[in-house]
C-alpha positions in Angstrom: -220.8 -85.0 2.2 -219.8 -82.9 -0.7 -216.8 -80.6 0.0 -217.2 -76.9 -0.6 -214.8 -75.5 -3.2 -213.7 -72.0 -2.5 -212.6 -69.5 -5.2 -209.8 -66.9 -4.6 -212.2 -64.0 -4.1 -214.1 -65.9 -1.4 -210.9 -66.7 0.4 -209.6 -63.1 0.3 -213.0 -61.8 1.4 -213.0 -64.2 4.4 -209.5 -63.3 5.4 -210.4 -59.6 5.1 -213.3 -60.0 7.4 -211.4 -62.0 9.9 -208.3 -59.8 10.0 -210.1 -56.4 10.0 -212.5 -57.5 12.8 -209.6 -58.8 14.9 -207.7 -55.6 15.1 -208.9 -52.3 16.5 -207.2 -49.0 15.6 -203.7 -48.4 17.1 -200.5 -46.4 16.8 -197.3 -47.8 15.3 -193.8 -46.4 15.1 -191.8 -47.0 11.9 -189.4 -45.6 9.4 -190.5 -44.8 5.8 -188.7 -47.2 3.5 -190.3 -46.1 0.2 -193.1 -43.6 -0.5 -195.1 -43.0 -3.7 -197.5 -40.0 -4.0 -200.0 -41.0 -6.7 -201.6 -38.3 -8.9 -204.9 -39.2 -7.3 -203.5 -37.7 -4.1 -203.3 -41.1 -2.3 -199.9 -42.0 -0.7 -198.6 -45.5 -0.7 -195.8 -46.3 1.7 -193.5 -49.1 2.8 -193.0 -48.9 6.5 -190.1 -50.8 8.3 -188.2 -51.3 11.4 -184.9 -53.1 11.8 -186.5 -56.5 11.2 -189.7 -56.3 9.2 -191.7 -54.3 6.7 -195.4 -53.4 6.3 -197.3 -51.8 3.4 -199.4 -48.8 4.3 -201.7 -46.3 2.5 -202.8 -42.8 3.4 -205.9 -41.9 1.4 -205.8 -38.3 0.0 -202.7 -37.7 2.1 -200.5 -35.9 -0.5 -201.0 -32.4 1.1 -200.4 -33.8 4.6 -197.2 -35.6 3.6 -196.0 -32.4 1.9 -196.8 -30.2 5.0 -195.0 -32.6 7.3 -192.0 -32.8 4.9 -192.0 -36.6 5.0 -189.5 -38.4 2.8 -187.7 -41.7 2.6 -185.9 -42.3 5.9 -188.4 -40.2 8.0 -189.2 -41.6 11.4 -193.0 -41.5 11.9 -195.8 -42.4 14.3 -199.0 -43.4 12.5 -202.5 -44.1 13.7 -204.8 -46.5 11.8 -205.9 -50.1 11.4 -205.1 -53.3 9.5 -207.0 -53.8 6.3 -206.9 -56.3 3.5 -206.7 -55.5 -0.2 -208.7 -58.4 -1.4 -207.8 -57.9 -5.1 -204.2 -59.0 -4.5 -204.7 -60.8 -1.2 -202.4 -58.4 0.6 -202.9 -56.8 4.0 -201.8 -53.3 4.7 -202.0 -50.6 7.3 -204.6 -47.9 6.6 -203.3 -44.6 8.1 -205.8 -42.1 9.5 -203.3 -39.9 11.2 -199.5 -39.4 11.0 -196.8 -37.4 12.6 -193.2 -36.8 11.8 -190.7 -37.8 14.6 -187.5 -37.2 12.8 -185.1 -39.4 10.7 -184.8 -43.2 10.9 -181.6 -44.8 12.2 -180.0 -45.2 8.8 -181.0 -41.8 7.5 -179.7 -40.2 10.7 -176.4 -42.0 10.4 -176.2 -40.9 6.8 -176.8 -37.3 7.7 -174.3 -37.5 10.6 -171.5 -38.8 8.3 -172.4 -36.3 5.5 -172.2 -33.4 7.9 -169.0 -34.5 9.5 -167.2 -35.0 6.2 -168.6 -31.8 4.9 -167.2 -29.8 7.8 -163.8 -31.4 7.2 -163.8 -30.1 3.7 -163.8 -33.5 2.1 -166.5 -32.5 -0.4 -165.0 -29.1 -1.4 -164.8 -28.4 -5.1 -161.3 -27.1 -4.6 -160.0 -30.7 -4.0 -161.9 -32.2 -6.9 -159.6 -33.6 -9.7 -160.4 -33.0 -13.4 -161.8 -35.9 -15.4 -159.5 -36.7 -18.5 -161.1 -36.0 -21.8 -160.3 -39.3 -23.4 -158.8 -41.8 -21.0 -156.8 -44.7 -22.5 -157.5 -47.0 -19.5 -160.5 -47.0 -17.2 -160.6 -48.9 -13.9 -164.1 -50.1 -12.8 -164.9 -51.2 -9.3 -168.2 -53.1 -9.3 -169.8 -56.5 -9.3 -168.4 -58.5 -12.1 -171.8 -60.1 -12.8 -174.1 -57.2 -12.1 -176.2 -55.3 -14.6 -174.2 -52.1 -13.9 -171.0 -53.4 -15.5 -172.9 -54.8 -18.5 -174.5 -51.4 -19.1 -171.2 -49.7 -18.7 -169.3 -52.0 -21.2 -172.2 -51.8 -23.7 -171.9 -48.0 -24.0 -168.1 -48.1 -24.0 -167.9 -50.7 -26.8 -170.4 -48.8 -28.8 -168.4 -45.6 -28.6 -164.7 -46.7 -28.4 -164.2 -50.4 -28.7 -160.4 -50.0 -28.3 -160.5 -48.4 -24.9 -158.8 -50.6 -22.2 -161.2 -51.5 -19.4 -159.9 -53.0 -16.1 -162.5 -54.4 -13.8 -161.9 -55.0 -10.1 -164.7 -57.4 -8.9 -166.2 -56.3 -5.6 -169.4 -56.9 -3.7 -171.8 -53.9 -4.0 -174.2 -55.0 -1.3 -173.8 -56.7 2.1 -171.4 -56.6 5.0 -168.2 -57.2 3.0 -169.0 -54.7 0.2 -167.5 -51.6 1.8 -164.1 -53.2 2.4 -164.0 -54.7 -1.1 -164.9 -51.4 -2.7 -162.0 -49.7 -0.7 -159.6 -52.4 -1.8 -160.6 -51.9 -5.4 -159.7 -48.2 -5.3 -156.5 -48.9 -3.4 -155.6 -51.6 -6.0 -155.8 -49.2 -8.9 -153.8 -46.5 -7.1 -151.0 -49.1 -6.4 -150.7 -50.3 -10.0 -147.5 -49.6 -11.8 -149.5 -48.4 -14.8 -152.4 -46.7 -13.3 -155.7 -46.2 -15.1 -156.6 -42.6 -16.1 -159.9 -42.7 -14.2 -161.8 -45.0 -11.7 -165.5 -45.6 -12.0 -167.3 -46.8 -8.8 -170.7 -48.1 -9.8 -173.7 -50.3 -9.2 -177.4 -50.2 -10.0 -180.2 -48.7 -7.9 -181.8 -50.1 -4.7 -183.0 -49.2 -1.3 -181.0 -47.3 1.3 -180.1 -50.6 2.9 -178.8 -52.0 -0.5 -176.8 -48.9 -1.2 -175.5 -48.5 2.4 -171.9 -49.8 1.7 -171.4 -46.7 -0.5 -172.2 -44.5 2.6 -169.1 -45.8 4.4 -167.0 -43.1 5.9 -163.8 -45.1 5.2 -164.8 -45.5 1.6 -165.4 -41.7 1.3 -161.9 -41.0 2.7 -160.3 -43.6 0.4 -162.0 -41.8 -2.6 -160.7 -38.4 -1.4 -157.2 -39.8 -1.0 -157.1 -41.4 -4.5 -154.5 -39.9 -6.8 -156.7 -41.0 -9.7 -159.9 -39.1 -10.5 -163.0 -41.1 -9.2 -166.4 -41.0 -10.8 -169.3 -42.2 -8.7 -172.2 -43.8 -10.6 -174.3 -45.4 -7.9 -178.0 -46.1 -8.0 -180.4 -44.0 -10.0 -180.9 -40.3 -10.5 -182.8 -39.9 -7.2 -180.3 -41.9 -5.2 -177.5 -40.1 -3.4 -174.7 -41.7 -1.4 -171.7 -40.4 0.6 -169.5 -41.7 -2.2 -171.3 -39.3 -4.6 -170.3 -36.3 -2.5 -166.7 -37.5 -2.0 -166.1 -38.4 -5.7 -164.5 -36.0 -8.2 -167.7 -36.4 -10.3 -171.1 -37.8 -9.7 -173.4 -39.2 -12.4 -176.8 -40.8 -12.1 -176.3 -44.2 -13.7 -173.6 -46.6 -14.9 -174.6 -45.9 -18.5 -174.3 -42.1 -17.9 -170.8 -42.7 -16.5 -169.7 -44.5 -19.6 -171.2 -41.8 -21.8 -169.4 -39.1 -19.8 -166.0 -40.6 -19.5 -165.9 -41.8 -23.2 -166.6 -39.1 -25.7 -168.2 -40.2 -29.0 -165.5 -41.1 -31.5 -167.3 -39.5 -34.5 -167.7 -36.3 -32.6 -164.1 -36.2 -31.6 -163.0 -36.8 -35.2 -165.3 -34.1 -36.5 -163.9 -31.7 -33.9 -160.3 -32.5 -34.8 -161.1 -32.1 -38.5 -162.8 -28.7 -37.8 -159.9 -27.5 -35.7 -157.4 -28.7 -38.4 -159.3 -26.8 -41.1 -159.5 -23.7 -38.9 -155.8 -23.9 -38.2 -154.9 -24.1 -41.9 -157.2 -21.2 -42.7 -155.6 -19.1 -40.0 -152.1 -19.9 -41.2 -153.0 -19.1 -44.8 -154.6 -15.8 -43.8 -151.5 -14.9 -41.7 -149.2 -15.7 -44.6 -151.2 -13.7 -47.1 -151.5 -10.6 -44.8 -147.7 -10.6 -44.2 -147.0 -11.2 -47.9 -149.1 -8.1 -48.8 -147.4 -6.1 -46.1 -144.0 -7.1 -47.4 -145.0 -6.1 -50.9 -146.2 -2.7 -49.8 -143.0 -2.2 -47.8 -140.8 -3.2 -50.8 -142.4 -0.4 -52.9 -141.9 2.2 -50.2 -139.3 4.9 -50.7 -137.6 3.7 -47.5 -136.1 0.9 -49.7 -136.2 2.6 -53.2 -134.8 6.0 -52.1 -133.5 5.8 -48.5 -131.9 9.4 -48.7 -135.4 10.8 -49.1 -136.3 9.8 -45.6 -133.2 11.6 -44.3 -134.0 14.7 -46.4 -137.6 14.7 -45.0 -136.2 14.6 -41.5 -133.8 17.5 -42.2 -136.7 19.5 -43.7 -138.7 19.0 -40.6 -135.7 20.2 -38.5 -135.3 23.3 -40.6 -138.9 24.2 -40.3 -138.8 23.7 -36.5 -135.7 25.9 -36.3 -137.3 28.7 -38.3 -140.4 28.4 -36.1 -138.3 28.5 -33.0 -136.4 31.6 -34.1 -139.7 33.4 -34.9 -141.1 32.5 -31.5 -137.9 33.8 -29.8 -138.1 37.1 -31.7 -141.8 37.6 -30.7 -140.9 36.8 -27.1 -138.0 39.3 -27.0 -140.2 42.0 -28.5 -142.9 41.4 -25.9 -140.4 41.6 -23.1 -138.9 44.8 -24.6 -142.3 46.4 -24.7 -143.0 45.4 -21.2 -139.6 46.8 -20.0 -140.3 50.1 -21.6 -143.7 50.3 -20.0 -142.2 49.6 -16.6 -139.5 52.2 -17.2 -142.1 54.8 -18.0 -144.1 54.1 -14.8 -140.9 54.2 -12.8 -139.9 57.6 -14.3 -143.4 59.0 -13.5 -143.1 57.9 -9.8 -139.5 59.1 -9.4 -139.0 62.1 -7.0 -136.8 63.7 -9.7 -139.9 64.2 -11.8 -141.4 66.3 -9.0 -138.3 68.4 -8.7 -138.4 69.2 -12.4 -141.8 70.8 -11.9 -140.3 73.4 -9.4 -140.8 71.5 -6.1 -138.1 70.8 -3.5 -137.4 68.2 -0.8 -136.6 69.4 2.7 -134.4 67.3 4.9 -133.7 67.8 8.6 -129.9 67.8 8.8 -129.8 66.6 12.4 -132.1 63.6 11.9 -131.5 63.2 8.2 -135.2 62.6 7.6 -137.5 64.2 5.1 -139.5 67.0 6.6 -143.3 66.7 6.1 -144.5 69.0 8.9 -143.8 72.7 9.8 -143.5 71.9 13.5 -139.8 72.6 13.8 -137.7 74.3 16.4 -136.2 77.7 15.7 -132.6 77.6 14.3 -133.1 74.1 12.9 -130.7 73.4 10.1 -132.3 72.0 7.0 -131.3 71.2 3.5 -133.4 71.8 0.4 -132.9 69.6 -2.6 -133.8 71.3 -5.9 -133.6 70.4 -9.5 -130.2 71.9 -10.1 -128.6 71.6 -6.6 -129.0 72.0 -2.9 -129.5 74.9 -0.4 -128.5 75.0 3.3 -131.3 76.8 5.2 -132.0 77.8 8.8 -135.5 78.0 10.3 -136.2 81.4 11.9 -139.8 81.0 12.8 
């Protein structure tokens, strides 16, 4: 009998038919490992638990994902069925319904560590150390054979080939990585001649790959470092606990090198500019003071110093004349005022009344002025006149 020869499309179609007919729709519980929202609106996911992974797709699910606020690390429950993508010979879970049940285990642990250290003030800007402008020595804690250190050295050598780089080789993934990263930071802090800055770096990866950089002990070691620490872990979208604890966080190893090492040409241009500016400023200062000295030398203060004394004496004389004039005016004003008051006083004086023929009667017993005719007979009174006094007796 002649054997049937299958092509790949036939095989994938057969497998598709067998698998899709073998499974009915069901619910699964999983954590979102990665998630891509395509511009078409379809959502492609990588679901996982603590042992396995499963590809999944949610057709036209972009708006649903957004409304549920799903992200990497979200814990979900999804309803759907197993399907086969025959073009690549891969099976996947086609989601028809999905619901958010919180964070996955790793994501929850990440948030717990972050919140705890945040409340302790470990991430406060007040404790961040300044990064030196141009360090002479840089300590790098990373894998000695990884792409991160190669990218870092490439940028440094292009900018400043004479910068001294010290590399502490450490695992950046796996169970031993956290301890080796901690030892690297402690090593540089214990050196007799310490580096000016420490760069903690590795390339991107999944949350599991980057997990050593989420170690609470590593974060505390970074915070306790007397040397400024730059964290350059993963890519721009990746964040680790080390990023928050470090004195500065950058997106990539290359960005760390560009930040910590300024461009040599730019620094030379800046120094040249500042040098020229300083020279111009000094020359301007000298010229201004030279002209000021020349003007002062021509002043009469130096050519005729007595003139300044005479000028001051003239001012005193003028002020003296002005003062005497003011005193004369003031005395005349006070004299006129005194004459005016004297005239008023004379007008109100009782003597003025007596001059006009009037008299003042005084009761000799009471020695009071008499203003009423109600007196007893024989009352002795005295009349004061202009030219003298009369003793009188009241008869009636």
